[in-house]
N, C-alpha and C positions, 0 to 999 in steps of 0.2 A: 548650523552657520549659526555664525555675528555681526552680520554688516557691520560695516566701519566707513563712518559717513563725517567727511570733514570741513569743521566751522569757520567763521575768520575768527569767533571768540567761543574758547568748547566752556567758558561758566557764563556766557550771557545763553549759549546755547543747547547748558542742562539746564538753567534757569527756566524758559522759558519752553520745553520738552519737557520737563515733573510735572509747570503746574502747565498749562492747557493740557498737554494726552495721560499723566496720569503715569506717566514714566517716572521706577524707581533710580537712586544714586547704591550701582552695589560699589560701587571705590571711584575718586578722584582726584590728579593727578598735577596738583596747582591748576591752570588755563594750557598746559600739555594735552593732556587725554582723561578722556572717564570711561566707565562701563555700565548700562542703565538698565536694569530691572524692564523688559515688557512683560508683565502678567507676568503667573509663577514661571516659567517652565526658555522665554527669550529672552534677548540683550542686546541690546546696537551699541555701536561703540562710537564718543564721540572723537574728535582729534582734528589740532591747530590745521587749516586747509583752505582750501576754496572750496565755496560750493558748486561742481562743474554745469555747466550749464545746457545741459542733456533732455531726451526727455523722460533719463533715468527716472524713478520716483517706487516709495518704502512702503510695500504694503505689506498691514498687521492685521491678520485675523483679531475681534474684541468676542465678546457674550451680549453688548447689548450695545449697535453703535450709532441709537437713538438717545443713549441715554452717555455716548462716547461725543456723541457729532453735538450734544447740549456743553461736556464738561468743556470743548475745544473752542463751543465761541463760546464759553465765558471765561480764561484762559489765554481771548486776542488773536484766537485765528480766523480766515478767510478762510471759509467753510462753500461744499455743493453741497443742497439739496442734497438728502441722501434718497439713489433706487434701488428699486428691487430687475435681477437683472434676471432672463433667462435659466439661467444657467446655475440657480437659487445659491445665491449670493444680494446682502444688501449693505450698498456703500454708499459712500461718500469718501470727496477731497477734500484736504488740506494743502493749505500753506504754510509755512516760518515765515516764520522776518531775513532768513535770507534765505526764499523763495524754491527754497525743495517743495515738493512734491508727496501728500501722505498719503496711500490709501488704504479707510481702516473697514475691515467687512465683518462680517455674519455669514453667516449660515442659516440662509431660510428652509432650502428641503437638498435633502439628499437625492440627488438628481445622476443617474450613468452620465459620462460624456451625450454618450448615442440619446438622446431622452432631448439633448438640445441641440443637436449636428452639430457632433464636432465627436471624431476618434477617438476611442478608449486606449491606454495603454499598455505596456507588457506590468504586471505589478512586479513589485519588489521584492 
C-alpha cells in the first residue's frame, strides 16, 4: 500500500520530508507528484492538493525511534516526547509544515494482543 498525500507544494513537501524524516526521492514530476522511499520497503506518494483537516495521520515503523526523533528535531519538526506503550511500541508524533501529523513507531516488545487487553484477529 502506498498512501497518497496532498500538499500545497510538492517540491516544498519533498524537501521537508527528506530533510526532517530521512525519506528518499524515488522520483518526482516537477511540482505535480513525487514518490518517496520510507525505509527499504515502504513508500509514500506526494501530490498537489489540500491537506485534509481531520484526525487522520500517517504511521511509519522505524528501527530506532529516538534516533529518528533527533533527526526530525534537527530537520525542524515539532515533535512530542517519545513514549513507551503497554502494547509494546515506543512512539513519537511530529507535525509537518502543512499541519499533517506523522506518528513514528518502534516495536520494543513482541506481545500478543491479549497480553495488553485487546482481542486478537484471525491470521491471514
